[in-house]
C-alpha positions as CSV (number, residue, x, y, z in Angstrom):
1,M,-2.6,38.5,13.7
2,G,-6.3,38.6,14.4
3,L,-8.9,36.0,13.2
4,K,-10.2,38.5,10.6
5,Q,-6.7,39.0,9.0
6,K,-6.2,35.2,9.0
7,W,-9.5,34.7,7.1
8,I,-8.5,37.4,4.7
9,Q,-5.3,35.5,3.9
10,V,-7.1,32.3,3.5
11,Y,-9.5,33.9,1.0
12,R,-6.6,35.5,-1.0
13,R,-4.8,32.1,-1.2
14,I,-8.0,30.5,-2.4
15,K,-8.5,33.1,-5.0
16,G,-4.8,32.6,-6.1
17,I,-5.1,28.9,-6.4
18,A,-8.5,29.4,-8.3
19,K,-6.8,31.9,-10.9
20,L,-3.3,30.3,-11.0
21,G,-3.5,26.8,-9.6
22,S,-1.5,25.6,-6.5
23,G,1.5,24.8,-8.6
24,G,2.0,21.6,-6.5
25,H,2.8,23.8,-3.5
26,S,1.3,23.5,0.0
27,F,-1.6,25.9,1.0
28,R,0.7,27.9,2.9
29,D,3.1,28.4,-0.2
30,A,0.2,28.7,-2.7
31,P,-0.3,32.0,-4.7
32,M,-1.8,35.0,-3.0
33,I,-4.0,37.6,-4.9
34,R,-5.5,40.8,-3.7
35,G,-8.0,42.7,-5.9
36,R,-8.7,42.2,-9.6
37,I,-6.2,40.0,-11.5
38,Y,-6.9,38.9,-15.1
39,V,-5.2,35.7,-16.3
40,N,-5.2,35.0,-19.9
41,R,-3.6,31.5,-19.9
42,F,-3.3,30.1,-23.4
43,G,0.4,29.0,-23.0
44,D,2.6,27.7,-20.2
45,L,2.1,29.7,-17.0
46,K,4.0,28.6,-13.8
47,V,4.3,30.5,-10.7
48,G,6.6,29.6,-7.7
49,R,6.1,29.3,-4.0
50,K,4.7,32.4,-2.0
51,F,3.8,34.3,-5.2
52,S,1.8,37.4,-4.4
53,M,0.1,39.8,-6.8
54,A,-2.0,42.9,-6.2
55,G,-4.9,44.1,-8.3
56,K,-6.0,46.9,-6.1
57,P,-6.6,49.8,-6.6
58,W,-5.8,49.0,-10.3
59,A,-6.3,45.6,-11.9
60,S,-3.3,43.6,-13.1
61,Q,-3.0,41.2,-15.8
62,L,-1.0,38.2,-16.8
63,T,-1.1,37.1,-20.4
64,V,0.5,34.0,-22.0
65,E,-0.2,33.5,-25.7
66,P,-0.4,30.0,-27.3
67,G,3.1,28.4,-27.4
68,A,4.5,30.9,-25.1
69,K,5.7,30.5,-21.6
70,L,5.7,32.7,-18.4
71,H,7.6,31.3,-15.5
72,I,7.6,33.2,-12.2
73,G,10.0,32.2,-9.4
74,D,9.5,31.8,-5.7
75,N,8.7,34.7,-3.3
76,V,7.9,37.1,-6.1
77,F,5.6,40.1,-5.5
78,I,3.9,42.0,-8.4
79,N,2.1,45.3,-7.4
80,A,-1.1,46.7,-8.7
81,G,-1.7,47.8,-12.2
82,C,1.0,45.7,-13.8
83,G,0.7,44.0,-17.2
84,I,2.9,41.0,-18.3
85,A,2.4,39.6,-21.7
86,A,4.4,36.6,-23.0
87,T,4.2,35.8,-26.7
88,R,7.4,33.7,-26.7
89,E,9.1,33.5,-23.2
90,I,9.4,35.5,-20.0
91,V,11.3,34.2,-17.0
92,I,11.1,36.1,-13.7
93,G,13.6,34.8,-11.0
94,N,13.1,34.3,-7.3
95,D,12.7,37.2,-4.7
96,V,11.7,39.9,-7.4
97,R,9.7,42.9,-6.5
98,I,7.9,44.6,-9.3
99,G,6.3,48.1,-8.7
100,P,2.9,49.4,-9.6
101,R,1.9,50.1,-13.2
102,T,4.9,48.3,-14.7
103,S,4.8,46.7,-18.1
104,I,6.8,43.7,-19.1
105,M,6.5,42.4,-22.7
106,D,8.5,40.0,-25.0
107,S,7.1,41.4,-28.3
108,D,7.1,44.7,-30.0
109,Y,3.7,43.5,-31.5
110,H,3.7,45.8,-34.4
111,R,5.9,46.1,-37.4
112,L,7.5,49.3,-38.5
113,D,8.7,48.1,-41.8
114,A,6.9,45.9,-44.3
115,D,9.9,43.5,-44.8
116,V,10.0,42.6,-41.0
117,D,8.6,39.2,-40.1
118,Y,6.3,38.9,-37.1
119,G,8.6,36.2,-35.6
120,Q,11.4,38.8,-35.4
121,L,9.3,40.9,-32.9
122,K,9.3,38.3,-30.3
123,K,12.4,38.1,-28.1
124,P,12.6,36.5,-24.7
125,V,12.8,38.4,-21.4
126,F,14.8,37.2,-18.5
127,I,14.8,38.9,-15.0
128,G,17.3,37.5,-12.5
129,N,16.9,36.8,-8.9
130,N,16.5,39.5,-6.2
131,V,15.7,42.2,-8.8
132,W,13.7,45.3,-7.8
133,I,11.8,47.1,-10.6
134,G,10.3,50.4,-9.5
135,T,6.9,51.9,-10.3
136,R,5.9,52.7,-13.9
137,C,8.7,50.8,-15.6
138,T,8.6,49.4,-19.1
139,I,10.7,46.2,-19.8
140,L,10.8,45.6,-23.6
141,A,11.5,42.5,-25.7
142,G,14.9,40.9,-25.7
143,V,16.1,42.2,-22.3
144,T,18.0,40.4,-19.7
145,I,18.2,41.9,-16.1
146,G,20.9,40.4,-14.0
147,D,20.6,39.3,-10.5
148,G,20.4,41.9,-7.8
149,A,19.6,44.8,-10.2
150,V,17.4,47.9,-9.5
151,I,15.3,49.5,-12.1
152,A,14.6,53.1,-11.1
153,A,11.0,54.4,-11.3
154,G,9.7,55.5,-14.7
155,S,12.5,53.7,-16.6
156,V,12.2,52.1,-20.1
157,V,14.6,49.2,-20.3
158,I,15.6,48.4,-24.0
159,R,19.0,46.9,-23.4
160,D,20.5,44.3,-20.9
161,V,21.0,45.3,-17.5
162,P,24.3,43.9,-15.6
163,A,23.9,42.2,-12.2
164,R,24.0,44.4,-9.2
165,T,23.6,47.6,-11.1
166,V,21.0,50.5,-10.6
167,V,19.7,51.7,-14.0
168,G,17.2,54.6,-14.8
169,G,15.9,56.9,-17.4
170,T,14.5,56.7,-20.9
171,P,16.2,54.8,-22.1
172,A,17.6,53.1,-18.9
173,K,21.3,53.7,-18.4
174,A,23.6,52.5,-15.7
175,I,23.6,54.9,-12.7
176,R,25.9,53.0,-10.3
177,E,27.0,49.5,-9.2
178,L,25.5,47.9,-6.0
179,H,27.6,46.2,-3.3
180,L,25.3,43.4,-2.2
181,P,26.7,40.7,0.2
182,D,26.4,37.1,-1.3
183,G,23.0,35.6,-0.1
184,W,21.5,39.0,0.8
185,I,17.7,39.0,-0.2
186,R,15.9,42.3,-0.7
187,G,12.8,42.5,1.6
């Protein structure tokens, strides 16, 4: 790696620390940001070691409403154009890859019926370890995605996804099971 590339990495880590804080991690493990990232932190936002987020060519956004929490694990990469909005709770595990222009939200935000309380619209989202979410996916409120799962590009996930399963479509349905050796990490 040349000197210019090293300086670019240093700049991206400093930018990550400025936006997200160091999280108590060493400089080498601090968050890295490329491009435009908007962070609306009114609640509890925590990012793990070696977190990386792209905001180029499309800006990305992390929003945590008051009283909500967004916890992102170690070695997570979020690609450009993603929006993650926590009004209650979103937990993203370790070694997760999220493709460009993906949306993850834990609220439906708007009532369809007059007798529905706004609190009923907020349901936590849990994404397991070693998950790969393809481009232009939508993960909706109340969903749990199991460890090692793959979400195919363009999918809308409205139900829980079992571990080690490929799902796809609108709404997302199981396509096949994955045979992953224990301890294998998607790179």
